[in-house]
N, C-alpha and C positions, 0 to 999 in steps of 0.2 A: 504494500500500500504506500502511495506517495504521500509525503507530508507537505502541508502547505507552509510549514515553517522552515524556511531555508535561510542560512546565513547570507547576509548581503542582499536579500531580495525583500521588497515590501510586499506584505500580504495584500491581496486584492481588496479586502474589506476596508483596510486603512486608506487605500487610494480612493475608493468610492466615498468614504466619509469625508475626506479632504475635498473632493469635488463638490459634494453636497454642501459643506460648510462655505466653500468659496462662492458657489451660486447663491446661497442664502444671503451671504454678506453683500453681494451685488444687488440682490432684491431689496434688502432693507435700506441700502444706501449708507453714505458716510455719516458718522456721529448720530446714530439713532438714540432717542431717549430710551431709558431702560424698559419702561412699561410697554412702549411701542415694539421694541425688539423682542421681548418675551411674548407679547401677544401675537406677533407675526410668527414666532416659533410655534406657538400653539396652533395657529391657523394652518401653517404648513404641515405640521405633524398630524393633526387630527383631521383637517379638512382636505388635504391632498394625499398624503401618504397612507394614512389609515383607511380612508375610503377606497383608494386604489387597491390596497391589500384586500379589503373586504370583497370587492368585486371578484378578484382572482380566487379568493378562498371559497366563495359561494359557487363559482363556476366549477371548481375542482372538487367540490363537496368535502372540503377540509373542515376540521373542528373550529368552532367559533372561539373556543378556549385558546387554541393555538393562535388564532388570529389576534385575540386580545393581548397575548404575550408579545407576539411579533410587532403588532402595530403600536402597542404601548411603548416598546423599546424606542421606536422611531419618534413617537410623540415626545418622549423625554429627551431624546437626542436633539431635536430641533428647538425645544424649549431651552436646553442648555446652550445651544449655539446662540440663541437670542440673549440669554443671560450674559454669556461671556462677551459678546459683541457690544451689548448695551453698557456693560461695566468698563470695557476696554476703551471705547471711543469716548 
């Protein structure tokens, strides 16, 4: 079995997370107020990512519990992106 953890190579998940953070930062713009950035993170996570996951999970007849775990992770991820960017700028 091949391992996704190889020395000197970035794992694909990290690359995807960096791309998502970069695009999110472009979307909220420079110097966003904290509440705005966190709110946009919640909108992106719950309104875009979680609903897209929901469509795919319903189509493939996957568990809604698993959807809640997977979608919840991304909701938290985007809220944290907003928190960090709101505090940083």
